[in-house]
N, C-alpha and C positions, 0 to 999 in steps of 0.2 A: 607790524606786530612788535610789541616790546620784547626785549631780550628776556626779561623776567618771566613773561608769559611763555616763551619758548622753553625756558628752563623748567617751569612748573609742569608744562605738558610732557617734557621729556621724563621727569621724575614719575609722574602719574602713569605714563605709558610703560615705563620700565617695570614698575610694580605690577601692572596689568600683564605684561608679556612674560616676566620672569616667575610669576607665581606658579606653583605646581598645578598642573591641569592636563587634560588629555593631549593637547598639542605637544607639550614638552615631554611627556611620557612617551608619546609616539616617536618623537625625534630620537630619544635615547634608545628605545626598543629597536627601531629600524637600523640605527647605527650599530648597535651591538650585534644584530643578527645578519645584516647585509652590508655593513661597511659604511664609511662616512658619507659617500655620495648619496646613499639612500636617505640618510638623515637630512642631508642638505636639500635633497629634492623635496621632501615633505615640508621642510622649513620654508623653502621658496614658495610652495603652495600656500602656506599660511600667510606669508607676506603679501602675496597677490590678492588674497581675499581681503586682508586688512586695507590695502590701498584702494580696492574697489569701493569699500564702504566710505573711505575718506573722500573719494570723488563724488559719491552719492551725497555725502554731507555737504560738499561744496555747492552742489546744485539744489540743496534743500530737500533732498529725497530720502534722508535718513528715516523720517517718520513713516514714509511710504514703505521703505524696506522693512521696517520693524513690524509692519502690518501685513506684509506679503507672506502670510502664514503657510499657504499651500505649497508654494514653490520652495520656501525655506525648509519645510518638512521633507519634501522630496530629496533635496540636497543633503539634509542632515541624516535621514534614514539610509540613503544610498551610500554615503560616505561611512556611516557607522557599520553597515553591513560589510563593506569592503575591509574595514579595520578588523572585524571579527574573522573574516575569511583569511586575511593575512596572519592574524594571530594563531589560528588553527594550523596554518601551514608552518609557522615557526615552531609551534609546540611539537609537531610531528617530524620536523626536519632533523636529519642526523647532524651531529656536531661537525663544524668545519675543522680541517686539520690545522693544528698549531696557530690558531687565532686568525687564519686567513678567511675572510668572509666569502660566501659563495658569490659567483659573479652575477651582477645585475645588469641586464641589457638596457638599451635605450627605452624599449617599451615598458619595462618594469619601472624605470625611473620616471617616465612620463605618467604612468598610472599612479605612482606614489605622489607625484606633484599634483595631479588632478584631484586626488583624494584630499590633499591639504587645502586646495582651493575650495572644493565642494563643502567640506566640513566647516570652513570659516564663513563661507557665504550662507550656510545653513545654521550658523551659530546665532541663536536668538539674543545672546548677550552682546553681540558685536554692535548692531545698530543702536542699542540702548546705551552702550558706552559712549558713542559719539553724540547721541542726542543729549545725554546728561552732561558731558564734559565740554564739548566745543562751544555751545552757546554761552556758557559761563566764563570761558577763557578768552575767546576771540570774537564773541558777538554772534549775531544771527547770520551774517554774511561772511563768506570766505572769499577773499580775492585770490587770483592765480598765484600771487606771490606768497600769500599765507599757506595755500595748499602745497606749494613747492617746499616751503620751509618745514611744514609738518611732515610731509612725505620723507624729506631728508632725515628728520629726527627718527621717524618710524624705522626707516631702513637701517640707520646707524644702530639703534637700540636692538633691532632684530639680528643684525650681524653679530653683535656681542652675545645676545642670549642664545641664538641658534648655534653659533660657533662654540660657545662654552659647553653646551650640552653635547655637541658632536665630539669635541676634543675629550671630554671626560669619559664618554661612552667608548670611544676608540681606545683610550689608554686602559680602561677597565677590561676591555676584551683582550688586549695584548698581555695584561698581567694575569688574566685567568684563562689561559689558553689550553689547559689540560682537557682531553676529550670529555671526561666526566663533568668537569666544571662547565665546559662549553655547552654540553647538553642541558645543564641546569640553566645556563644563561638563555638558551633558546626557549626553554619553557617559561622562565620568568618573563622574558620579552614577549612571548606569545600570549601568556596570561595577562600581561599588562595591556596589550592591544585589544584582546577580547574584552577586558574590563572597560577600557576606554571606549570601545564601540558601544557597549551597552549603556555606559554612562551618558554618552552623547545622545543616543536614541531616547533615553529617559529624560533628558534635560528639557526644561520649559523656558 
């Protein structure tokens, strides 16, 4: 694959990944309310879903995935419901003292990760992104080397995007650590997740 092709894909994917949307809002909200590891866990889930679709594209199954409506709806609605549930919990949660996020156990991080995976696998725009982009850039067939190169670009871009959102949200929490402000942060984060959940459920 030509270097210029890789650069073009990196630019296109960065715009796709960094643009405001439910995933980035959720990463910020989870980081602000439960600390950086919660934001990272959700971000890892989104990356997993993205890489699954890349592998499907490599085997020529993107179009099939785009038409797997019933399964994708289950994943999307299930993940959206969990986001709404988390948002309600954040809205009602008492403010954490002095900017210290409440502890999140391994099960909580795993559930957050699984939500990121489910929502990305249920995202109807994800397979369409690959169907529209990859054939025009790398042709109809993806070799293992091409898949590896594209996966490396995706991971590098997502590290920058997810890391940037987590760092900004963490710093914002530390700067706004007063209990009254923390309560407002919880409610803004909770409202963001609730809105993201309904937006995902309503997406087509």
